[in-house]
C-alpha positions in Angstrom: -90.3 35.2 -51.1 -87.6 34.4 -53.7 -84.4 36.7 -55.1 -81.4 37.5 -53.3 -82.3 35.9 -50.0 -84.1 33.3 -48.4 -86.5 33.2 -45.5 -88.2 30.6 -43.7 -91.8 29.2 -44.5 -93.4 31.3 -41.6 -91.9 34.4 -43.2 -92.8 33.4 -46.6 -96.5 33.2 -45.5 -96.8 36.2 -43.6 -95.2 38.3 -46.7 -98.1 36.5 -48.9 -100.6 37.5 -46.6 -99.0 41.0 -46.6 -99.5 41.4 -50.1 -102.5 40.0 -50.2 -104.1 42.8 -47.9 -102.3 45.5 -50.0 -103.8 44.2 -53.4 -107.2 44.2 -51.3 -107.8 40.3 -52.8 -111.3 39.1 -51.9 -111.7 35.9 -50.6 -111.0 33.2 -51.5 -108.4 34.8 -53.7 -104.7 34.3 -52.2 -101.2 35.2 -52.9 -99.2 32.1 -53.3 -95.6 33.7 -53.7 -93.7 36.7 -54.1 -90.7 36.9 -56.5 -88.0 39.3 -56.9 -85.7 40.2 -59.6 -83.4 43.1 -58.2 -81.2 43.3 -61.6 -84.3 43.5 -63.6 -85.9 45.9 -60.6 -89.1 43.7 -60.7 -91.6 42.3 -58.5 -94.1 39.6 -59.2 -96.7 38.6 -57.1 -98.4 35.0 -57.8 -102.2 34.9 -57.1 -104.0 31.8 -57.2 -107.6 30.2 -56.9 -107.5 27.6 -54.1 -108.3 24.2 -55.8 -111.6 22.5 -54.8 -113.1 26.0 -54.4 -116.2 26.5 -56.8 -116.1 30.0 -58.9 -119.1 32.2 -59.6 -120.0 31.8 -63.4 -119.2 35.5 -64.9 -122.6 35.7 -66.6 -125.2 34.7 -63.9 -123.2 34.5 -60.7 -124.0 30.8 -60.1 -121.4 28.8 -58.0 -119.7 26.5 -60.4 -116.7 23.8 -60.5 -113.8 24.6 -61.9 -113.3 23.4 -65.4 -109.5 24.1 -66.0 -107.1 26.6 -65.7 -105.9 28.8 -68.3 -102.0 29.5 -68.8 -100.5 32.0 -66.6 -100.8 35.8 -67.7 -99.4 38.9 -66.0 -100.9 42.1 -65.3 -98.7 45.2 -64.9 -99.5 47.0 -61.3 -98.5 50.2 -59.8 -94.9 50.3 -59.2 -93.3 49.9 -55.8 -90.4 52.1 -54.7 -88.1 51.7 -57.9 -89.4 48.5 -58.6 -92.0 47.4 -61.5 -94.7 45.4 -59.7 -96.8 42.8 -61.8 -99.3 40.1 -61.1 -99.1 36.6 -62.4 -101.9 34.2 -62.2 -103.5 31.1 -64.2 -107.0 32.1 -64.2 -109.7 29.3 -63.9 -112.5 28.6 -66.1 -115.9 27.0 -64.8 -118.4 24.9 -65.8 -121.7 26.7 -65.5 -124.7 24.5 -66.1 -126.5 27.0 -68.3 -123.8 29.2 -69.9 -120.9 26.3 -70.4 -117.4 27.0 -69.8 -116.5 30.4 -68.8 -113.3 32.1 -67.8 -113.9 33.6 -64.3 -113.5 37.4 -63.7 -110.6 38.5 -61.9 -111.0 41.4 -59.1 -107.9 43.1 -60.0 -108.3 43.8 -63.4 -111.2 44.6 -66.6 -111.8 41.5 -69.1 -109.0 41.8 -71.9 -106.7 43.9 -70.0 -103.4 43.4 -68.7 -103.4 46.1 -66.4 -104.6 46.1 -63.1 -107.6 48.6 -62.2 -105.2 50.5 -60.0 -102.8 51.0 -63.0 -105.1 51.9 -65.5 -106.5 54.8 -63.3 -103.1 56.0 -62.8 -102.5 56.0 -66.6 -105.6 57.7 -67.4 -104.7 60.4 -65.3 -101.3 60.8 -66.8 -102.7 60.5 -70.3 -104.9 63.2 -69.7 -102.5 65.3 -68.4 -99.6 65.0 -70.9 -99.1 66.9 -74.2 -98.7 63.8 -76.3 -99.1 59.9 -76.1 -95.6 60.1 -76.3 -94.6 61.9 -73.1 -97.2 59.3 -71.5 -95.3 56.5 -72.7 -92.2 57.6 -71.2 -93.7 58.5 -68.1 -95.5 54.9 -67.7 -92.9 52.8 -69.0 -95.4 51.4 -71.7 -95.8 51.2 -75.5 -98.0 52.9 -78.0 -100.1 50.4 -78.5 -100.8 49.5 -74.7 -101.7 53.5 -74.2 -104.3 53.4 -77.1 -105.8 50.2 -75.5 -106.1 51.9 -72.3 -107.8 54.9 -73.7 -110.2 52.8 -76.0 -111.3 51.0 -72.4 -111.5 54.5 -70.5 -113.8 55.9 -73.7 -115.9 52.8 -73.8 -116.4 52.7 -69.8 -117.0 56.6 -70.1 -119.6 56.5 -72.8 -121.4 53.4 -70.7 -121.8 55.7 -67.9 -122.6 58.8 -69.6 -125.9 60.6 -69.1 -127.3 62.8 -72.1 -130.9 63.5 -70.5 -129.9 67.1 -70.2 -129.1 67.9 -73.9 -131.2 70.5 -75.2 -129.0 72.0 -77.8 -126.5 70.3 -80.0 -124.0 71.6 -83.0 -123.3 69.6 -85.9 -119.9 70.2 -87.9 -117.3 68.7 -89.9 -113.4 68.3 -89.6 -110.9 66.7 -91.8 -109.4 63.6 -90.6 -106.9 62.2 -93.7 -105.4 64.3 -96.5 -107.8 64.8 -99.6 -111.5 64.8 -99.1 -111.6 62.6 -96.0 -113.9 64.1 -93.0 -115.4 63.1 -90.0 -118.6 64.7 -88.3 -119.2 65.5 -84.8 -122.3 66.2 -82.5 -121.4 68.9 -79.5 -123.6 69.3 -76.6 -124.1 72.9 -76.6 -126.6 73.1 -74.0 -124.4 75.1 -71.4 -121.1 76.4 -71.9 -119.8 75.1 -68.5 -120.8 71.1 -69.6 -120.0 71.9 -73.3 -118.5 68.2 -74.7 -118.4 66.4 -77.9 -121.1 63.4 -77.9 -120.0 61.8 -80.9 -117.7 61.1 -83.6 -118.7 59.6 -87.0 -116.9 58.9 -90.6 -117.7 61.1 -93.2 -120.0 64.2 -93.8 -123.1 62.6 -95.7 -126.5 62.2 -94.7 -125.8 58.9 -93.5 -123.0 60.3 -91.0 -125.5 63.0 -89.9 -128.1 59.9 -89.0 -125.4 58.5 -87.1 -124.3 61.3 -85.1 -128.2 61.5 -83.8 -128.7 57.9 -83.3 -126.1 58.2 -81.0 -128.6 59.4 -78.8 -131.7 57.5 -77.7 -134.7 58.1 -79.6 -136.8 59.6 -76.5 -133.9 61.8 -75.9 -133.7 63.2 -79.7 -137.4 64.3 -79.0 -136.1 66.9 -76.1 -133.5 68.5 -78.2 -134.8 71.8 -79.0 -132.4 73.3 -81.5 -129.3 72.0 -83.6 -126.9 74.5 -85.1 -125.1 73.7 -88.2 -123.9 75.2 -91.5 -125.9 75.0 -94.7 -125.1 71.1 -96.1 -127.8 69.7 -97.2 -127.0 66.2 -95.5 -126.7 67.5 -92.0 -130.3 69.0 -92.6 -131.8 66.2 -94.3 -130.4 63.9 -91.3 -132.0 66.3 -88.9 -135.3 66.3 -90.1 -135.3 62.5 -90.7 -134.1 61.6 -87.3 -135.0 64.7 -85.0 -138.1 65.9 -86.9 -139.1 68.3 -83.6 -135.6 69.8 -83.5 -135.1 73.3 -84.8 -132.5 73.9 -87.4 -130.2 77.0 -86.8 -127.8 77.8 -89.6 -124.9 78.7 -87.9 -124.2 82.7 -88.4 -120.3 81.7 -88.2 -120.3 79.8 -91.3 -122.6 82.8 -92.8 -119.6 84.9 -92.1 -117.3 82.7 -93.8 -119.1 82.6 -96.8 -119.5 86.5 -97.1 -115.5 86.8 -96.3 -114.8 84.2 -99.0 -117.1 86.3 -101.6 -115.5 89.8 -100.6 -112.0 88.0 -101.0 -112.9 86.5 -104.3 -114.0 89.8 -105.5 -110.6 91.5 -104.1 -108.6 89.0 -106.2 -110.5 89.6 -109.5 -110.3 93.4 -109.1 -106.8 93.2 -108.4 -105.8 91.3 -111.3 -107.9 93.7 -113.3 -106.1 96.9 -112.0 -102.8 95.1 -112.3 -103.4 94.9 -116.0 -102.8 98.7 -115.8 -100.1 98.7 -113.4 -102.3 99.9 -110.2 -101.3 98.1 -107.2 -103.9 99.5 -105.0 -105.3 96.4 -103.8 -101.8 94.6 -103.4 -101.0 93.1 -99.8 -104.8 94.4 -98.6 -106.2 90.9 -98.0 -106.6 90.6 -94.4 -107.6 94.5 -94.3 -110.6 93.2 -95.7 -111.1 90.3 -93.8 -110.3 91.3 -90.1 -113.0 91.8 -87.8 -111.1 95.0 -86.5 -108.4 97.0 -88.2 -105.5 97.8 -86.4 -105.2 101.4 -85.4 -102.1 101.9 -87.5 -103.5 100.8 -90.6 -106.9 102.6 -90.1 -106.1 105.6 -92.4 -104.6 103.2 -95.1 -108.0 101.3 -94.9 -110.2 104.5 -94.8 -108.5 105.6 -98.1 -109.4 102.6 -99.8 -113.3 102.6 -98.7 -113.6 106.0 -100.1 -112.3 104.8 -103.4 -115.0 103.7 -105.9 -113.6 99.7 -105.6 -115.8 96.7 -106.2 -113.8 95.1 -103.0 -114.9 98.1 -100.7 -118.6 97.7 -101.6 -118.5 93.9 -101.0 -116.9 94.4 -98.0 -119.7 96.9 -97.0 -122.6 94.4 -97.7 -120.6 91.7 -95.7 -120.3 94.3 -92.7 -124.1 95.6 -92.8 -125.1 91.6 -92.5 -123.9 91.5 -89.2 -126.8 93.8 -88.2 -129.1 90.8 -89.2 -128.5 89.2 -85.8 -129.1 92.1 -83.9 -132.6 92.3 -84.9 -135.5 92.3 -82.3 -137.4 89.2 -83.9 -138.1 87.4 -86.8 -140.5 89.6 -88.2 -137.7 92.5 -87.9 -134.8 90.0 -89.0 -136.8 89.0 -92.2 -137.6 92.8 -93.0 -133.9 93.5 -92.8 -132.5 90.7 -94.6 -135.2 91.8 -97.6 -133.7 95.0 -97.7 -130.2 93.8 -97.7 -131.1 91.2 -100.3 -132.6 93.8 -102.9 -130.0 95.8 -102.3 -127.2 93.4 -103.2 -129.2 92.1 -106.4 -128.8 95.5 -107.8 -125.2 95.6 -107.9 -122.6 93.9 -110.0 -120.9 92.0 -107.1 -121.5 88.6 -108.5 -119.5 86.7 -105.7 -121.6 88.6 -103.3 -124.9 87.9 -105.0 -124.5 84.6 -105.2 -124.1 84.1 -101.5 -127.1 86.6 -100.9 -129.3 83.8 -103.3 -127.8 80.9 -100.9 -128.8 82.9 -98.1 -132.4 83.3 -99.2 -132.9 79.8 -100.2 -132.0 79.0 -96.5 -133.9 82.0 -94.9 -136.2 80.0 -92.6 -133.4 78.4 -90.9 -131.8 81.4 -90.4 -134.5 83.3 -89.2 -135.2 80.3 -86.5 -131.6 82.1 -84.8 -134.1 84.5 -83.2 -136.0 81.8 -81.3 -132.9 79.6 -80.6 -130.0 81.9 -80.5 -127.2 79.6 -80.8 -124.0 79.2 -82.8 -121.3 76.9 -83.5 -118.8 78.7 -81.4 -118.4 76.1 -78.9 -117.9 73.5 -81.3 -115.2 75.8 -83.3 -113.5 75.7 -80.0 -113.5 71.8 -79.7 -112.5 71.9 -83.5 -109.1 74.0 -82.2 -108.8 71.4 -79.7 -109.0 68.6 -81.9 -106.6 70.2 -84.5 -104.0 70.3 -81.4 -104.8 66.8 -80.7 -104.2 65.5 -84.4 -100.9 68.0 -84.2 -99.7 66.2 -81.6 -100.0 63.1 -82.8 -98.8 64.0 -86.4 -102.1 62.7 -87.7 -103.9 59.4 -87.6 -104.4 56.3 -90.1 -107.1 54.6 -88.2 -110.5 56.4 -87.7 -111.2 54.3 -84.5 -108.1 55.9 -82.8 -108.9 59.6 -83.9 -112.3 59.0 -82.4 -111.0 57.8 -79.3 -108.6 60.4 -79.0 -111.6 63.2 -79.3 -113.6 61.6 -77.1 -111.2 61.2 -74.6 -110.0 64.8 -74.6 -113.2 66.3 -75.5 -116.3 63.9 -74.3 -115.9 65.2 -70.4 -116.5 61.4 -69.8 -116.2 59.4 -66.6 -112.9 57.7 -67.7 -111.5 56.0 -64.4 -112.0 52.6 -63.7 -113.8 51.5 -60.1 -110.9 50.3 -57.8 -111.9 48.3 -55.0 -110.7 51.4 -52.4 
């Protein structure tokens, strides 16, 4: 062992053998030296493949002669006491008769990684527990790029191990990415609330994006998916018809609610502008009263007075609230009857914004009625959207889609992220 002190040869051999056992190195890999740098608080373990020993081809496993050795590389390992511990090795390349010259796989790290399996396992747990990647960097003592590469590999191995055989219900949704009209689309497993997870993230929100989401599932599995919740986007509908024709399309009730809320708000704004021309501030500062699901007790008297006035906004609000009963109907037949009555009543009003929504709903009525056979919503997806927004905020945005996708699947994919260690 080299450093501040020198031991005899027998002691050096004992130290090397000791570290070899701690590292769980399989034969014939061996520790040849241990170097310590106390001022830098660093311990380096030198590992070697014995000269004259054949190595296994990483492709076929055939024992082959060693062709040459690469330049020495270093792998970060778990710290020992207050010292940073690293492995150093000139990895051999073997000459395989079938596959040519190949770099021998090392037992302490995955191909392409500069961290040992034990360190990556620890790092994945730290990153998972941290609020931001910056916190993880400080705790692990590595830079942003290293953290990102660890997450990339974790997601890659998680997707390779993942099973989707139990997926029966999914949700398709979109999420903003960069500023402006830049979006990503997500597919969420909604089969069970306890196992809900994000299955895939792709660029864009057009039909091509929707098809890519479906293609992330094996074709046989797509035939097993019973229903998919989505908004009224023509692209998601077309993608589902093309890639999963047996899947029932269910238009999400929360998107319907958003459309009706927007119609009420647009009606309020137009009416408020008209009233203000004559100095009437009746609708001033009332926006959230019309949009809240439940009006606070202290505001109930004032809101009741507004409802008694002959306001277009109050009438639009009434139609929005009445439509909630649609989802409580017993079956498709009763749902259809309820909708036809509601639609007929709306079309006889002068509420242009509400009528526009009603016409849209009528054109998608078949996919609204499937709710009674498959009562699913995108509530779970919206829950993931909140978490995705928190991830985006903690990162202060993303420039690269690939990093955004990795982060979403890392935290929301419920993947088996940890590398397999020798013990």
